[in-house]
C-alpha positions as CSV (number, residue, x, y, z in Angstrom):
1,M,2.5,-7.3,15.9
2,Q,5.5,-8.8,14.2
3,I,4.6,-11.2,11.3
4,K,6.6,-14.3,10.6
5,I,7.9,-14.2,7.1
6,T,7.7,-17.6,5.5
7,K,9.5,-16.8,2.3
8,D,13.2,-17.3,2.1
9,L,14.5,-13.8,1.4
10,K,17.7,-12.6,-0.2
11,N,18.4,-10.6,3.0
12,S,17.7,-12.6,6.1
13,N,17.5,-9.5,8.3
14,I,14.1,-8.5,6.9
15,T,11.1,-8.5,9.2
16,M,7.5,-7.3,8.8
17,E,5.1,-5.7,11.2
18,N,1.4,-5.0,11.1
19,I,0.9,-1.6,12.6
20,S,-2.7,-1.2,11.7
21,R,-3.8,-0.6,15.3
22,T,-1.0,1.7,16.4
23,S,0.8,4.8,15.1
24,N,4.3,3.4,15.8
25,Y,6.5,4.4,12.9
26,L,4.1,7.0,11.6
27,N,6.7,9.8,11.6
28,E,9.3,7.6,9.8
29,I,6.8,6.4,7.2
30,T,5.4,9.9,6.6
31,Y,9.1,11.1,6.1
32,L,9.6,8.3,3.5
33,Y,6.3,9.1,1.9
34,N,7.0,12.8,1.7
35,N,10.5,12.4,0.3
36,N,9.5,9.9,-2.3
37,F,6.1,11.1,-3.4
38,K,7.0,14.8,-3.8
39,N,4.1,15.6,-6.1
40,S,1.5,13.8,-4.0
41,P,-1.4,15.9,-2.7
42,H,-1.3,13.7,0.5
43,R,2.1,15.0,1.7
44,K,3.1,16.3,5.1
45,K,0.5,17.1,7.8
46,Y,-2.4,16.0,5.6
47,K,-0.9,12.6,5.3
48,Q,-0.6,12.2,9.0
49,E,-4.2,13.4,9.6
50,M,-5.3,10.9,6.9
51,W,-3.5,8.0,8.7
52,N,-4.8,9.0,12.1
53,D,-8.4,9.0,10.7
54,K,-8.0,5.7,8.9
55,L,-6.0,3.6,11.4
56,R,-9.1,1.9,12.8
57,N,-10.2,0.5,9.4
58,S,-6.8,-0.1,7.8
59,I,-4.0,-2.5,7.2
60,I,-0.6,-0.9,7.5
61,L,2.4,-3.1,7.1
62,V,6.0,-2.1,7.6
63,L,9.0,-3.9,6.2
64,K,12.3,-3.5,8.1
65,S,15.9,-4.4,7.6
66,N,18.2,-4.2,10.6
67,S,15.4,-2.2,12.3
68,N,15.3,0.5,9.5
69,I,12.0,0.8,7.6
70,I,12.6,-0.2,4.0
71,G,9.0,-0.3,2.8
72,F,5.4,0.0,3.8
73,L,1.9,-0.8,2.5
74,E,-1.2,1.1,3.4
75,S,-4.7,-0.2,2.6
76,W,-8.2,0.6,3.9
77,N,-11.8,-0.2,3.6
78,K,-14.3,2.8,3.3
79,Q,-17.6,2.4,5.0
80,R,-19.5,3.4,1.8
81,Y,-17.9,0.5,-0.1
82,P,-18.0,-2.3,2.5
83,N,-17.0,-5.1,0.1
84,I,-13.9,-3.3,-1.3
85,Q,-10.4,-2.9,0.1
86,I,-8.4,-0.1,-1.4
87,L,-4.6,-0.4,-1.8
88,V,-3.6,3.2,-1.1
89,S,0.2,3.0,-1.0
90,I,3.0,0.5,-1.5
91,F,6.5,1.7,-1.3
92,I,10.0,0.1,-1.1
93,V,13.1,2.2,-0.8
94,P,15.1,2.1,-4.0
95,E,18.0,0.0,-2.8
96,H,15.6,-2.8,-1.7
97,R,13.5,-2.9,-4.9
98,R,13.4,-5.8,-7.4
99,K,13.9,-8.3,-4.5
100,D,10.2,-9.3,-4.2
101,N,9.7,-7.0,-1.2
102,A,6.6,-5.3,-2.6
103,K,5.2,-8.7,-3.5
104,L,5.9,-9.9,0.1
105,L,4.1,-6.9,1.6
106,F,1.1,-7.3,-0.8
107,N,0.8,-11.0,-0.2
108,E,0.7,-10.5,3.5
109,A,-1.9,-7.7,3.2
110,K,-4.0,-9.9,0.9
111,K,-4.0,-12.7,3.6
112,L,-5.2,-10.2,6.2
113,I,-7.9,-8.8,3.8
114,M,-9.2,-12.3,3.1
115,Q,-9.8,-12.8,6.8
116,N,-12.6,-10.3,6.4
117,N,-15.3,-12.4,4.7
118,S,-17.2,-9.3,3.5
119,I,-14.4,-8.1,1.4
120,N,-14.6,-9.5,-2.2
121,K,-12.4,-7.2,-4.1
122,I,-9.1,-5.2,-3.8
123,I,-8.7,-2.1,-6.0
124,V,-5.9,0.3,-6.6
125,H,-6.0,3.7,-8.3
126,F,-3.3,5.6,-10.1
127,R,-2.8,8.6,-12.3
128,D,-2.4,8.6,-16.0
129,S,1.1,10.1,-15.6
130,K,2.1,6.9,-13.7
131,K,0.2,4.4,-15.8
132,E,3.2,3.2,-17.9
133,T,5.1,2.3,-14.7
134,L,2.3,1.2,-12.3
135,E,0.1,-0.8,-14.6
136,P,2.7,-3.6,-15.2
137,F,3.8,-3.4,-11.5
138,Y,0.3,-4.0,-10.2
139,E,-0.4,-6.7,-12.9
140,K,2.7,-8.6,-11.5
141,L,0.9,-8.6,-8.1
142,G,-2.2,-10.1,-9.7
143,F,-4.3,-7.1,-10.5
144,S,-6.3,-6.9,-13.8
145,N,-9.4,-5.4,-15.3
146,L,-7.9,-1.9,-16.1
147,K,-10.6,0.8,-16.4
148,N,-10.8,4.5,-16.5
149,V,-12.8,5.6,-13.5
150,G,-12.8,9.4,-14.1
151,N,-10.5,12.1,-12.9
152,Y,-8.7,13.0,-9.7
153,T,-10.1,16.2,-8.1
154,I,-6.8,17.4,-6.7
155,K,-4.3,18.0,-9.5
156,P,-6.9,16.9,-12.2
157,E,-5.7,13.9,-14.2
158,T,-7.2,10.6,-15.5
159,K,-7.8,8.1,-12.7
160,W,-7.2,4.4,-13.6
161,E,-8.3,1.4,-11.6
162,L,-7.1,-2.2,-11.4
163,S,-8.7,-4.8,-9.3
164,I,-8.4,-8.4,-7.9
165,N,-11.5,-10.4,-7.1
166,L,-11.1,-12.5,-4.0
């Protein structure tokens, strides 16, 4: 489903699609993910299996310019935490960064999340090695309440969490 973008963008050829109920673009997004998150334990086939498993309870938004994907956002709600939406990935290709495209994706996702009255919080997790970059990035999107929530099990490292109460 194509989403009408209400913000006047610097590039008028940008469109957004909600692909939460379909696997359109899955190969292209997985390619972008794998080439830009080279150290992620969720790369390659595992990432596709994860998406296929999560599509029914997820929000996946794709940002396109001239029909090329320039960014995506992936978020889901786990059954064992029914009141929490987890922001899993937000990515913008380098040449389209610093143009409010990540904010555009997140604000649209937030609107969709808020339609589910049982969700009262959005959280995001990140590794200690990415804290210096990601903490200010997510704070600009409105996240706060930084806390240490333990360690990642794959490639052990401190796990940080930021949240937004809805």
